[in-house]
N, CA, C and O atoms as CSV, one atom per row, in Angstrom:
chain,resi,resn,atom,element,x,y,z
A,1,UNK,N,N,45.411,-8.584,-12.362
A,1,UNK,CA,C,46.010,-8.791,-13.714
A,1,UNK,C,C,45.178,-10.178,-13.924
A,1,UNK,O,O,44.690,-10.950,-13.098
A,2,UNK,N,N,45.202,-10.193,-15.153
A,2,UNK,CA,C,44.425,-11.486,-15.823
A,2,UNK,C,C,45.547,-12.084,-16.432
A,2,UNK,O,O,46.073,-11.571,-17.420
A,3,UNK,N,N,46.097,-13.498,-15.739
A,3,UNK,CA,C,47.253,-13.749,-17.230
A,3,UNK,C,C,46.996,-14.640,-17.772
A,3,UNK,O,O,46.265,-15.568,-17.425
A,4,UNK,N,N,47.742,-14.438,-19.000
A,4,UNK,CA,C,47.444,-15.190,-20.371
A,4,UNK,C,C,47.486,-16.446,-19.908
A,4,UNK,O,O,48.185,-16.761,-18.945
A,5,UNK,N,N,46.560,-17.467,-20.713
A,5,UNK,CA,C,46.556,-19.007,-21.096
A,5,UNK,C,C,47.224,-19.261,-21.689
A,5,UNK,O,O,47.183,-18.293,-22.449
A,6,UNK,N,N,48.145,-20.028,-22.157
A,6,UNK,CA,C,49.177,-20.941,-23.117
A,6,UNK,C,C,48.772,-22.062,-23.161
A,6,UNK,O,O,49.231,-22.745,-24.077
A,7,UNK,N,N,47.731,-22.739,-22.185
A,7,UNK,CA,C,47.583,-23.752,-22.522
A,7,UNK,C,C,47.264,-24.146,-24.417
A,7,UNK,O,O,46.597,-23.458,-25.191
A,8,UNK,N,N,48.000,-25.459,-24.727
A,8,UNK,CA,C,47.798,-25.656,-25.972
A,8,UNK,C,C,47.673,-24.953,-27.050
A,8,UNK,O,O,46.986,-25.191,-28.043
A,9,UNK,N,N,48.205,-24.274,-26.877
A,9,UNK,CA,C,49.529,-23.152,-27.975
A,9,UNK,C,C,51.000,-22.532,-27.666
A,9,UNK,O,O,51.561,-22.247,-26.608
A,10,UNK,N,N,51.317,-22.460,-28.764
A,10,UNK,CA,C,52.287,-22.382,-28.866
A,10,UNK,C,C,53.108,-21.340,-30.558
A,10,UNK,O,O,52.575,-20.500,-31.283
A,11,UNK,N,N,54.203,-21.805,-30.582
A,11,UNK,CA,C,54.465,-20.784,-32.507
A,11,UNK,C,C,56.011,-21.416,-32.932
A,11,UNK,O,O,56.854,-21.002,-32.137
A,12,UNK,N,N,56.355,-21.952,-33.560
A,12,UNK,CA,C,57.485,-22.299,-34.439
A,12,UNK,C,C,57.875,-20.550,-35.166
A,12,UNK,O,O,57.337,-19.510,-35.548
A,13,UNK,N,N,59.487,-21.369,-34.941
A,13,UNK,CA,C,60.185,-20.297,-35.025
A,13,UNK,C,C,61.178,-20.695,-36.636
A,13,UNK,O,O,61.337,-21.879,-36.932
A,14,UNK,N,N,61.610,-19.866,-37.304
A,14,UNK,CA,C,63.205,-20.707,-38.155
A,14,UNK,C,C,63.874,-21.011,-37.498
A,14,UNK,O,O,63.866,-20.449,-36.402
A,15,UNK,N,N,65.356,-22.615,-37.884
A,15,UNK,CA,C,66.228,-22.275,-36.760
A,15,UNK,C,C,66.968,-20.903,-36.315
A,15,UNK,O,O,66.824,-19.826,-36.895
A,16,UNK,N,N,67.840,-21.149,-35.109
A,16,UNK,CA,C,68.436,-20.039,-35.644
A,16,UNK,C,C,70.175,-20.155,-36.225
A,16,UNK,O,O,70.823,-21.201,-36.208
A,17,UNK,N,N,70.572,-19.114,-36.608
A,17,UNK,CA,C,71.576,-19.404,-37.636
A,17,UNK,C,C,72.972,-20.058,-37.564
A,17,UNK,O,O,73.776,-20.167,-38.489
A,18,UNK,N,N,73.114,-20.496,-36.214
A,18,UNK,CA,C,74.307,-21.363,-35.705
A,18,UNK,C,C,73.671,-22.486,-35.651
A,18,UNK,O,O,74.481,-23.376,-35.389
A,19,UNK,N,N,72.042,-23.108,-35.833
A,19,UNK,CA,C,71.108,-24.363,-35.806
A,19,UNK,C,C,71.377,-24.850,-36.999
A,19,UNK,O,O,71.621,-24.082,-37.930
A,20,UNK,N,N,71.375,-26.499,-37.191
A,20,UNK,CA,C,70.981,-26.678,-38.313
A,20,UNK,C,C,71.437,-28.250,-38.145
A,20,UNK,O,O,72.296,-28.642,-37.356
A,21,UNK,N,N,70.492,-29.268,-39.277
A,21,UNK,CA,C,70.025,-30.108,-39.165
A,21,UNK,C,C,71.244,-31.149,-39.468
A,21,UNK,O,O,71.739,-31.027,-40.588
A,22,UNK,N,N,71.870,-32.291,-38.510
A,22,UNK,CA,C,72.698,-33.005,-39.579
A,22,UNK,C,C,72.716,-34.170,-39.965
A,22,UNK,O,O,73.477,-34.760,-40.732
A,23,UNK,N,N,71.180,-34.726,-38.976
A,23,UNK,CA,C,71.623,-36.542,-39.123
A,23,UNK,C,C,69.650,-36.558,-39.352
A,23,UNK,O,O,68.910,-35.581,-39.232
A,24,UNK,N,N,69.355,-37.610,-39.606
A,24,UNK,CA,C,67.719,-37.549,-39.288
A,24,UNK,C,C,67.922,-39.452,-39.523
A,24,UNK,O,O,68.910,-39.900,-40.105
A,25,UNK,N,N,66.854,-40.327,-38.981
A,25,UNK,CA,C,66.866,-41.806,-39.606
A,25,UNK,C,C,66.000,-42.854,-37.924
A,25,UNK,O,O,65.979,-42.515,-36.741
A,26,UNK,N,N,65.493,-43.972,-38.531
A,26,UNK,CA,C,65.112,-44.377,-37.532
A,26,UNK,C,C,66.285,-45.256,-36.548
A,26,UNK,O,O,67.477,-45.483,-36.754
A,27,UNK,N,N,65.182,-45.709,-35.155
A,27,UNK,CA,C,65.895,-46.087,-33.836
A,27,UNK,C,C,64.817,-47.080,-33.550
A,27,UNK,O,O,63.614,-47.034,-33.807
A,28,UNK,N,N,65.795,-48.308,-32.746
A,28,UNK,CA,C,64.673,-49.287,-31.629
A,28,UNK,C,C,65.033,-48.539,-30.097
A,28,UNK,O,O,66.201,-48.273,-29.814
A,29,UNK,N,N,64.242,-48.329,-29.441
A,29,UNK,CA,C,64.117,-47.543,-28.336
A,29,UNK,C,C,63.105,-48.677,-26.935
A,29,UNK,O,O,61.925,-48.595,-26.594
A,30,UNK,N,N,64.050,-49.489,-26.521
A,30,UNK,CA,C,63.080,-50.642,-25.668
A,30,UNK,C,C,61.847,-50.987,-26.539
A,30,UNK,O,O,60.679,-50.776,-26.212
A,31,UNK,N,N,62.297,-51.578,-27.760
A,31,UNK,CA,C,61.002,-52.297,-28.280
A,31,UNK,C,C,60.377,-51.554,-29.483
A,31,UNK,O,O,59.944,-52.012,-30.540
A,32,UNK,N,N,60.473,-49.830,-28.876
A,32,UNK,CA,C,59.357,-49.184,-29.821
A,32,UNK,C,C,60.336,-48.022,-31.012
A,32,UNK,O,O,61.063,-47.069,-30.731
A,33,UNK,N,N,59.967,-48.595,-32.331
A,33,UNK,CA,C,60.681,-48.150,-33.535
A,33,UNK,C,C,60.208,-46.246,-33.158
A,33,UNK,O,O,59.231,-45.534,-32.924
A,34,UNK,N,N,61.277,-46.205,-33.277
A,34,UNK,CA,C,60.522,-44.476,-33.566
A,34,UNK,C,C,61.806,-43.353,-34.724
A,34,UNK,O,O,62.955,-43.493,-35.145
A,35,UNK,N,N,60.986,-42.561,-34.795
A,35,UNK,CA,C,62.095,-41.413,-36.011
A,35,UNK,C,C,62.377,-40.200,-35.183
A,35,UNK,O,O,61.619,-39.525,-34.487
A,36,UNK,N,N,64.316,-40.037,-35.558
A,36,UNK,CA,C,64.740,-39.138,-34.987
A,36,UNK,C,C,65.341,-37.994,-36.020
A,36,UNK,O,O,65.537,-38.129,-37.228
A,37,UNK,N,N,65.579,-36.805,-35.181
A,37,UNK,CA,C,66.465,-36.350,-36.072
A,37,UNK,C,C,67.493,-35.616,-35.127
A,37,UNK,O,O,67.263,-35.448,-33.929
A,38,UNK,N,N,68.795,-35.136,-35.839
A,38,UNK,CA,C,69.789,-34.007,-34.891
A,38,UNK,C,C,70.175,-33.197,-35.259
A,38,UNK,O,O,70.993,-33.187,-36.179
A,39,UNK,N,N,69.737,-32.217,-34.684
A,39,UNK,CA,C,70.774,-30.467,-35.024
A,39,UNK,C,C,72.515,-30.167,-34.307
A,39,UNK,O,O,72.968,-30.811,-33.361
A,40,UNK,N,N,73.008,-29.423,-34.797
A,40,UNK,CA,C,73.808,-29.196,-33.805
A,40,UNK,C,C,73.676,-27.436,-34.281
A,40,UNK,O,O,73.311,-26.820,-35.282
A,41,UNK,N,N,74.222,-27.090,-32.873
A,41,UNK,CA,C,74.498,-25.675,-32.869
A,41,UNK,C,C,75.125,-25.775,-31.696
A,41,UNK,O,O,75.231,-26.687,-30.877
A,42,UNK,N,N,75.667,-24.286,-31.778
A,42,UNK,CA,C,76.280,-23.540,-30.082
A,42,UNK,C,C,76.211,-22.696,-29.460
A,42,UNK,O,O,75.915,-21.533,-29.732
A,43,UNK,N,N,76.541,-23.282,-28.309
A,43,UNK,CA,C,76.292,-22.406,-27.316
A,43,UNK,C,C,76.763,-21.061,-26.694
A,43,UNK,O,O,77.959,-20.773,-26.745
A,44,UNK,N,N,76.259,-20.596,-26.368
A,44,UNK,CA,C,76.815,-19.133,-25.969
A,44,UNK,C,C,78.199,-18.941,-25.500
A,44,UNK,O,O,78.790,-17.912,-25.828
A,45,UNK,N,N,78.762,-19.808,-24.785
A,45,UNK,CA,C,79.834,-19.696,-24.580
A,45,UNK,C,C,80.757,-20.132,-25.726
A,45,UNK,O,O,81.934,-19.775,-25.786
A,46,UNK,N,N,80.298,-20.742,-26.424
A,46,UNK,CA,C,80.838,-21.128,-27.829
A,46,UNK,C,C,80.780,-22.632,-27.738
A,46,UNK,O,O,80.837,-23.029,-28.902
A,47,UNK,N,N,80.701,-23.563,-26.994
A,47,UNK,CA,C,80.610,-25.018,-27.206
A,47,UNK,C,C,79.447,-26.224,-27.626
A,47,UNK,O,O,78.525,-26.760,-27.012
A,48,UNK,N,N,79.958,-26.336,-28.891
A,48,UNK,CA,C,79.227,-27.239,-29.631
A,48,UNK,C,C,78.221,-28.367,-28.776
A,48,UNK,O,O,78.797,-29.131,-28.002
A,49,UNK,N,N,76.934,-28.451,-28.901
A,49,UNK,CA,C,75.981,-29.489,-28.722
A,49,UNK,C,C,75.316,-30.469,-29.694
A,49,UNK,O,O,75.540,-30.050,-30.829
A,50,UNK,N,N,74.543,-31.672,-29.734
A,50,UNK,CA,C,73.982,-32.106,-31.105
A,50,UNK,C,C,72.461,-32.386,-29.752
A,50,UNK,O,O,72.537,-33.042,-28.713
A,51,UNK,N,N,71.637,-31.872,-30.118
A,51,UNK,CA,C,70.208,-31.993,-29.736
A,51,UNK,C,C,69.224,-33.054,-30.382
A,51,UNK,O,O,69.169,-33.247,-31.597
A,52,UNK,N,N,68.619,-33.578,-29.644
A,52,UNK,CA,C,67.747,-35.319,-30.342
A,52,UNK,C,C,66.593,-35.041,-30.235
A,52,UNK,O,O,66.026,-34.853,-29.159
A,53,UNK,N,N,65.872,-34.948,-31.786
A,53,UNK,CA,C,64.158,-34.952,-31.134
A,53,UNK,C,C,63.653,-35.856,-32.049
A,53,UNK,O,O,63.990,-35.934,-33.231
A,54,UNK,N,N,62.620,-36.718,-31.325
A,54,UNK,CA,C,61.775,-37.699,-32.240
A,54,UNK,C,C,60.614,-37.050,-32.664
A,54,UNK,O,O,60.335,-35.931,-32.234
A,55,UNK,N,N,59.782,-37.749,-33.611
A,55,UNK,CA,C,58.729,-37.502,-34.253
A,55,UNK,C,C,57.724,-37.424,-33.329
A,55,UNK,O,O,57.773,-38.008,-32.247
A,56,UNK,N,N,56.867,-36.775,-33.670
A,56,UNK,CA,C,55.585,-36.776,-32.548
A,56,UNK,C,C,54.874,-36.322,-33.194
A,56,UNK,O,O,53.939,-35.853,-32.545
A,57,UNK,N,N,54.744,-36.114,-34.759
A,57,UNK,CA,C,53.246,-36.025,-35.714
A,57,UNK,C,C,53.676,-35.155,-37.043
A,57,UNK,O,O,54.716,-34.524,-37.230
A,58,UNK,N,N,52.933,-35.266,-37.605
A,58,UNK,CA,C,52.811,-34.890,-39.301
A,58,UNK,C,C,51.128,-33.596,-39.315
A,58,UNK,O,O,50.056,-33.362,-38.756
A,59,UNK,N,N,52.212,-33.088,-40.599
A,59,UNK,CA,C,51.280,-31.759,-40.982
A,59,UNK,C,C,50.683,-31.798,-42.620
A,59,UNK,O,O,51.356,-32.067,-43.615
A,60,UNK,N,N,49.490,-31.511,-42.586
A,60,UNK,CA,C,49.677,-31.831,-44.179
A,60,UNK,C,C,48.594,-30.775,-44.461
A,60,UNK,O,O,47.577,-30.563,-43.801
A,61,UNK,N,N,49.048,-30.114,-45.652
A,61,UNK,CA,C,48.212,-29.213,-45.922
A,61,UNK,C,C,46.689,-28.853,-45.878
A,61,UNK,O,O,45.995,-29.854,-46.060
A,62,UNK,N,N,45.955,-27.659,-45.679
A,62,UNK,CA,C,44.745,-27.789,-45.003
A,62,UNK,C,C,44.534,-27.572,-46.280
A,62,UNK,O,O,45.427,-27.474,-47.122
A,63,UNK,N,N,42.943,-27.460,-46.555
A,63,UNK,CA,C,41.480,-27.380,-47.889
A,63,UNK,C,C,40.933,-25.833,-47.086
A,63,UNK,O,O,39.730,-25.742,-46.843
A,64,UNK,N,N,41.653,-24.929,-46.791
A,64,UNK,CA,C,41.038,-23.460,-46.359
A,64,UNK,C,C,40.170,-22.976,-47.232
A,64,UNK,O,O,40.326,-22.613,-48.398
A,65,UNK,N,N,38.540,-23.031,-46.035
A,65,UNK,CA,C,37.646,-22.198,-46.796
A,65,UNK,C,C,37.922,-21.525,-46.705
A,65,UNK,O,O,38.120,-20.913,-47.755
A,66,UNK,N,N,38.283,-20.784,-45.350
A,66,UNK,CA,C,38.304,-18.800,-45.414
A,66,UNK,C,C,39.904,-19.045,-43.993
A,66,UNK,O,O,40.210,-20.081,-43.403
A,67,UNK,N,N,40.511,-17.757,-43.901
A,67,UNK,CA,C,41.042,-16.911,-43.231
A,67,UNK,C,C,41.401,-17.827,-41.774
A,67,UNK,O,O,42.362,-17.922,-41.011
A,68,UNK,N,N,40.374,-18.274,-41.858
A,68,UNK,CA,C,40.076,-18.442,-39.708
A,68,UNK,C,C,40.728,-19.430,-39.817
A,68,UNK,O,O,41.428,-19.852,-38.897
A,69,UNK,N,N,40.621,-20.035,-41.041
A,69,UNK,CA,C,40.451,-22.320,-41.055
A,69,UNK,C,C,42.837,-22.132,-41.030
A,69,UNK,O,O,43.657,-21.250,-41.287
A,70,UNK,N,N,42.867,-23.706,-40.517
A,70,UNK,CA,C,44.250,-23.952,-40.424
A,70,UNK,C,C,45.083,-23.929,-41.903
A,70,UNK,O,O,44.552,-24.264,-42.962
A,71,UNK,N,N,46.430,-23.489,-41.781
A,71,UNK,CA,C,46.902,-23.791,-43.041
A,71,UNK,C,C,47.629,-24.867,-42.883
A,71,UNK,O,O,48.451,-25.044,-43.782
A,72,UNK,N,N,47.596,-25.992,-41.671
A,72,UNK,CA,C,47.745,-26.930,-41.813
A,72,UNK,C,C,47.840,-27.764,-40.655
A,72,UNK,O,O,48.569,-27.379,-39.740
A,73,UNK,N,N,47.014,-29.203,-40.513
A,73,UNK,CA,C,46.239,-29.995,-39.765
A,73,UNK,C,C,46.824,-30.988,-39.673
A,73,UNK,O,O,47.340,-31.513,-40.658
A,74,UNK,N,N,46.924,-31.737,-37.896
A,74,UNK,CA,C,47.380,-33.467,-38.767
A,74,UNK,C,C,47.679,-33.586,-36.996
A,74,UNK,O,O,47.692,-32.743,-36.098
A,75,UNK,N,N,47.938,-35.328,-37.040
A,75,UNK,CA,C,48.002,-35.850,-35.806
A,75,UNK,C,C,49.242,-35.489,-34.989
A,75,UNK,O,O,50.403,-35.578,-35.386
A,76,UNK,N,N,48.790,-35.029,-33.677
A,76,UNK,CA,C,49.885,-35.494,-32.520
A,76,UNK,C,C,49.658,-36.242,-31.278
A,76,UNK,O,O,48.784,-36.107,-30.421
A,77,UNK,N,N,50.833,-37.220,-31.392
A,77,UNK,CA,C,50.207,-38.560,-30.742
A,77,UNK,C,C,48.628,-38.841,-30.609
A,77,UNK,O,O,48.223,-39.386,-31.635
A,78,UNK,N,N,47.615,-38.636,-29.659
A,78,UNK,CA,C,46.787,-38.765,-29.357
A,78,UNK,C,C,45.909,-37.867,-29.707
A,78,UNK,O,O,44.788,-38.267,-30.020
A,79,UNK,N,N,46.256,-36.206,-29.745
A,79,UNK,CA,C,45.518,-35.102,-30.371
A,79,UNK,C,C,45.834,-34.620,-31.155
A,79,UNK,O,O,47.018,-34.841,-31.410
A,80,UNK,N,N,45.234,-33.819,-31.937
A,80,UNK,CA,C,45.744,-32.692,-33.160
A,80,UNK,C,C,46.237,-31.865,-32.639
A,80,UNK,O,O,46.231,-31.291,-31.550
A,81,UNK,N,N,46.827,-31.839,-33.823
A,81,UNK,CA,C,47.813,-30.003,-34.348
A,81,UNK,C,C,47.226,-29.146,-35.364
A,81,UNK,O,O,46.858,-29.727,-36.385
A,82,UNK,N,N,47.041,-27.756,-35.299
A,82,UNK,CA,C,46.919,-27.167,-36.677
A,82,UNK,C,C,47.603,-25.820,-36.473
A,82,UNK,O,O,47.839,-25.216,-35.426
A,83,UNK,N,N,47.847,-25.521,-37.677
A,83,UNK,CA,C,49.358,-24.534,-37.731
A,83,UNK,C,C,48.876,-23.303,-38.562
A,83,UNK,O,O,48.081,-23.573,-39.463
A,84,UNK,N,N,49.113,-22.431,-38.456
A,84,UNK,CA,C,48.782,-21.361,-39.246
A,84,UNK,C,C,49.993,-20.041,-39.221
A,84,UNK,O,O,50.451,-19.432,-38.254
A,85,UNK,N,N,50.322,-19.877,-40.909
A,85,UNK,CA,C,51.113,-19.553,-41.396
A,85,UNK,C,C,51.378,-18.288,-40.459
A,85,UNK,O,O,50.356,-18.228,-39.775
A,86,UNK,N,N,52.475,-16.932,-39.960
A,86,UNK,CA,C,52.478,-15.993,-39.919
A,86,UNK,C,C,53.291,-14.895,-40.591
A,86,UNK,O,O,54.007,-15.125,-41.565
A,87,UNK,N,N,53.163,-13.769,-40.072
A,87,UNK,CA,C,54.815,-13.064,-40.498
A,87,UNK,C,C,54.453,-12.008,-39.178
A,87,UNK,O,O,53.378,-11.880,-38.593
A,88,UNK,N,N,55.916,-11.222,-38.911
A,88,UNK,CA,C,55.908,-10.405,-37.575
A,88,UNK,C,C,57.217,-9.739,-37.898
A,88,UNK,O,O,58.194,-10.441,-37.636
A,89,UNK,N,N,57.579,-8.060,-38.615
A,89,UNK,CA,C,58.421,-7.377,-38.543
A,89,UNK,C,C,59.183,-8.386,-38.972
A,89,UNK,O,O,59.877,-9.008,-38.167
A,90,UNK,N,N,59.168,-8.692,-40.281
A,90,UNK,CA,C,59.307,-10.159,-41.273
A,90,UNK,C,C,60.149,-11.122,-41.299
A,90,UNK,O,O,60.903,-11.707,-42.078
A,91,UNK,N,N,59.810,-11.125,-40.223
A,91,UNK,CA,C,59.650,-12.554,-39.701
A,91,UNK,C,C,58.918,-13.517,-39.913
A,91,UNK,O,O,57.896,-13.220,-39.294
A,92,UNK,N,N,58.633,-15.229,-40.738
A,92,UNK,CA,C,57.413,-16.213,-41.054
A,92,UNK,C,C,57.773,-16.594,-39.735
A,92,UNK,O,O,58.750,-16.204,-39.096
A,93,UNK,N,N,56.695,-17.571,-39.311
A,93,UNK,CA,C,56.088,-18.363,-38.356
A,93,UNK,C,C,55.388,-18.873,-38.568
A,93,UNK,O,O,54.622,-18.526,-39.466
A,94,UNK,N,N,55.212,-20.044,-37.855
A,94,UNK,CA,C,53.676,-20.555,-37.116
A,94,UNK,C,C,53.518,-20.354,-36.333
A,94,UNK,O,O,54.386,-20.081,-35.503
A,95,UNK,N,N,51.749,-20.380,-36.040
A,95,UNK,CA,C,51.198,-20.525,-35.004
A,95,UNK,C,C,50.517,-21.751,-34.983
A,95,UNK,O,O,50.329,-22.275,-36.081
A,96,UNK,N,N,50.133,-22.287,-34.053
A,96,UNK,CA,C,49.576,-23.140,-33.269
A,96,UNK,C,C,49.111,-23.491,-32.198
A,96,UNK,O,O,49.350,-22.951,-31.118
A,97,UNK,N,N,48.396,-24.436,-32.387
A,97,UNK,CA,C,47.353,-25.181,-31.329
A,97,UNK,C,C,47.325,-26.441,-31.349
A,97,UNK,O,O,47.729,-27.069,-32.328
A,98,UNK,N,N,46.676,-27.214,-29.894
A,98,UNK,CA,C,46.881,-28.702,-30.107
A,98,UNK,C,C,45.167,-28.646,-29.275
A,98,UNK,O,O,44.671,-27.782,-28.551
A,99,UNK,N,N,44.570,-30.099,-29.823
A,99,UNK,CA,C,43.259,-30.307,-29.876
A,99,UNK,C,C,42.859,-31.778,-29.144
A,99,UNK,O,O,43.542,-32.681,-29.629
A,100,UNK,N,N,42.116,-32.150,-28.314
A,100,UNK,CA,C,41.441,-33.579,-28.592
A,100,UNK,C,C,41.311,-33.495,-29.700
A,100,UNK,O,O,41.222,-32.431,-30.313
A,101,UNK,N,N,41.257,-35.113,-30.394
A,101,UNK,CA,C,41.244,-35.787,-31.829
A,101,UNK,C,C,38.705,-35.516,-31.653
A,101,UNK,O,O,38.090,-35.123,-30.662
A,102,UNK,N,N,38.316,-35.798,-32.564
A,102,UNK,CA,C,36.929,-35.383,-32.745
A,102,UNK,C,C,36.812,-36.915,-33.353
A,102,UNK,O,O,37.534,-37.674,-34.000
A,103,UNK,N,N,35.048,-36.940,-32.583
A,103,UNK,CA,C,35.196,-38.391,-33.440
A,103,UNK,C,C,33.430,-37.700,-34.073
A,103,UNK,O,O,32.862,-36.615,-34.195
A,104,UNK,N,N,33.185,-39.047,-34.296
A,104,UNK,CA,C,32.116,-39.107,-35.808
A,104,UNK,C,C,31.028,-37.723,-35.050
A,104,UNK,O,O,31.016,-37.540,-33.833
A,105,UNK,N,N,30.377,-37.062,-35.812
A,105,UNK,CA,C,29.401,-35.956,-35.117
A,105,UNK,C,C,30.156,-34.837,-34.584
A,105,UNK,O,O,29.638,-33.887,-33.997
A,106,UNK,N,N,31.390,-34.977,-34.804
A,106,UNK,CA,C,31.969,-33.639,-33.584
A,106,UNK,C,C,32.435,-33.483,-32.480
A,106,UNK,O,O,33.326,-32.761,-32.032
A,107,UNK,N,N,31.479,-34.532,-31.880
A,107,UNK,CA,C,31.970,-34.816,-30.472
A,107,UNK,C,C,33.265,-35.092,-30.117
A,107,UNK,O,O,33.827,-35.901,-30.855
A,108,UNK,N,N,34.263,-34.407,-28.682
A,108,UNK,CA,C,35.706,-34.615,-29.399
A,108,UNK,C,C,35.909,-35.833,-28.103
A,108,UNK,O,O,35.247,-35.734,-27.070
A,109,UNK,N,N,36.755,-36.797,-28.286
A,109,UNK,CA,C,36.998,-38.542,-28.004
A,109,UNK,C,C,36.942,-38.479,-26.344
A,109,UNK,O,O,37.346,-37.540,-25.658
A,110,UNK,N,N,36.076,-40.253,-25.664
A,110,UNK,CA,C,35.906,-38.960,-24.078
A,110,UNK,C,C,37.352,-39.937,-23.510
A,110,UNK,O,O,38.093,-40.730,-24.091
A,111,UNK,N,N,37.261,-39.191,-21.505
A,111,UNK,CA,C,38.383,-39.385,-21.187
A,111,UNK,C,C,38.490,-40.120,-20.213
A,111,UNK,O,O,37.955,-39.320,-19.445
A,112,UNK,N,N,38.820,-41.320,-19.305
A,112,UNK,CA,C,38.290,-41.846,-19.348
A,112,UNK,C,C,39.411,-41.361,-17.463
A,112,UNK,O,O,40.517,-41.308,-16.924
A,113,UNK,N,N,38.798,-41.274,-17.400
A,113,UNK,CA,C,39.225,-40.022,-15.987
A,113,UNK,C,C,38.870,-41.538,-14.085
A,113,UNK,O,O,39.028,-41.437,-12.869
A,114,UNK,N,N,38.417,-42.555,-14.969
A,114,UNK,CA,C,37.921,-43.400,-13.790
A,114,UNK,C,C,39.521,-44.224,-12.782
A,114,UNK,O,O,40.665,-44.381,-13.210
A,115,UNK,N,N,38.973,-44.571,-11.455
A,115,UNK,CA,C,40.536,-44.716,-10.431
A,115,UNK,C,C,40.610,-46.480,-11.045
A,115,UNK,O,O,39.583,-47.122,-10.825
A,116,UNK,N,N,41.583,-47.116,-11.664
A,116,UNK,CA,C,41.297,-48.020,-11.269
A,116,UNK,C,C,41.468,-49.317,-10.461
A,116,UNK,O,O,41.480,-50.535,-10.639
A,117,UNK,N,N,41.580,-48.513,-9.592
A,117,UNK,CA,C,41.568,-49.826,-8.067
A,117,UNK,C,C,40.338,-49.640,-7.467
A,117,UNK,O,O,40.023,-50.310,-6.484
């Protein structure tokens, strides 16, 4: 049996009914400026929790030339992210892929796999 490979792929969905963004802002962690978002939700046993998320990328609307092209693209750390708007059974979501950034001429960036000693 062939196992599905979901490497560099994913999907994002609307928040749960009991999940909402409550705070956002900037902070400094060990000398690094970061942007944070806090969400509040309730666990299955009724306990309130706050999750902390750090900004890792930005999406920009893409100038689509065909349906195969992503709806949004942008930087994701040292890589790129591409997202497509989807809908299944009345639920809207985004399908996404991650890839290495392209260099001029279309080649992907070189990976330095040398041993430093």
